[in-house]
C-alpha positions, 0 to 999 in steps of 0.5 A: 799641886806645886805652883810655879810661884810669881811670874819672873822678870827678865833680870830674874832669869839666866840662860844656859846652853846644852849640847845636842847629845845632852838632855835637860830636866826641869824640876816641877815649878821651874819657869823656863823658855821653850826649847830653841836652837841657835844657828840651825833648824833642829828637832826636839823630843819633849816628854811631858806629863799627861792628865786633864789639868793645866800644866802650862803657865805663860808670861810675857816679858817687857818689850826689849827685855834682856836676859843676862848671860852667865 
């Protein structure tokens, strides 16, 4: 089992933009925000692993936290 490690803080995170025709593949153990679209409603296809063990850890960022832009 691979652990995601310590919960991140906002200053540890980075943002990126993906095109509508582009896929994104996260490595095992990488913290990431759920998918979201800017300025429009959008459908996403998410491929996840199966199994009976949990594979989702959640963390709340401090109120008012700002993630630095690249």
